[in-house]
N, C-alpha and C positions, 0 to 999 in steps of 0.2 A: 180241964176238958182236953181230951186227946184229939189229934187231927182228924181221926176217922169219925169223931162225934160232932165235929163242927157243922153248924147249920148256918146258912146265910140268913135265916130268919132271926137268929139270935141278935139282940140289940148291939152287940159289939162287932158284928160282922156285916158285910154287905153294904148297900147304899147308905144306910143310916150313918154308919161311922165315917164314910167318905164325906157326907154332908157336914157332919160335925167338925171334921178335920178342916174342910174348906172354910167353914165359918170361923173357926179359931184362927186359921192362917190369915184371913182377911182382917179380923180384929187386931191381930198383931201388926199387920202392915199399917192399918189406920193409926194405931198407937205410935208406930215408928214415925209416921208423917207428923203427927202432933208433936212428938219430941223434937223432930227436926225443926219445925217451925218455931216452937218455944225456944229451942237452942239458938236459933238465928237471932231472935229478939233479945235473948239474954246476952249473947256475944256482942251485939250492937250496943246494948246498954253498958256493958263493961268497957268497950272502946270509948263510948261517949263520956262515961263518968271517970274512968281511970286514966284515959289518954294513953300516952306512950308507956306508962307503967304496966299496962295490960300486956304489952309485948314481952316484958321481962320474965314473966312466969311460964311462958309456953314454948313449945317447940316451933321454930320459925316455919317449917314446912306445914305443920298442922294449922298454924294461924293463917297462912296463905290459902290453904285449902278451904278453911272456914270462911274466909273473906270471899272467895270465889263462889261458894255456895250461897252465902248470905246475899251477895250482890244479885245472883240469879233469882232468888226469892223476891227480893225487893223490886227488881225490874218486872218480874212476872206479876206482882201485885200493884205495880205502878206507884210505888212509894218512892218518888223521885227525891224527896228531901233526904230520906235515909241514904239513897244511892249517892247523892251529892256529898253527904257527910263522909261516907265510907271512901269515896274517891279522894276527897280532900285529905282524910286521915292517912291513906296510903301514900299519897304524893308527899306529904309532910314527913311521915315517920318511917316509911319503907320505900324510898324513892327508886330503888332498883327493881321493884316488883310491879309487874303489869297485871292488872286485874283481867281475868278471863272468866266470866260467869260460867258456872258449871250447870249447863242446861240439862244434863242427865238427871240430876236430882229433881228437877221440875217435871221431866218426862215421867219419872217413876212416881212422883206425887200425883200427877194427873191420871196415871194408870190406876193407882189405888182408888182415887176418887171415882173414876168411871166404873170400876168393879163394884164399888159401894152403891153406886146408883143403878147398877144392873145394865149399863150400856155397853159393856164389853164382856165377851165370854171367854 
């Protein structure tokens, strides 16, 4: 179709495509949140099962970032036993690291949730 033949009534143009794009983007955000949450629990499990060996395979900065994100999620969900374990693990195996929960990921997660519930425009 040429530009001069374009009609906003066509299903690939106009509001319909914008709605489809927004829906697809929201589904992708929701999937990213699920992956983040699943990743936190998987990382926690690795720390719990493998112990200090879990640190040998990864980039130290990436591990610290993951711990900060994981801690924010667990605090947000009031999973204090998990928080306690992560704190103990860090104190024992990464003593020079200070945990600083990454609240930005929680803000982003809550924004996606509110968009899913239709409470934010």
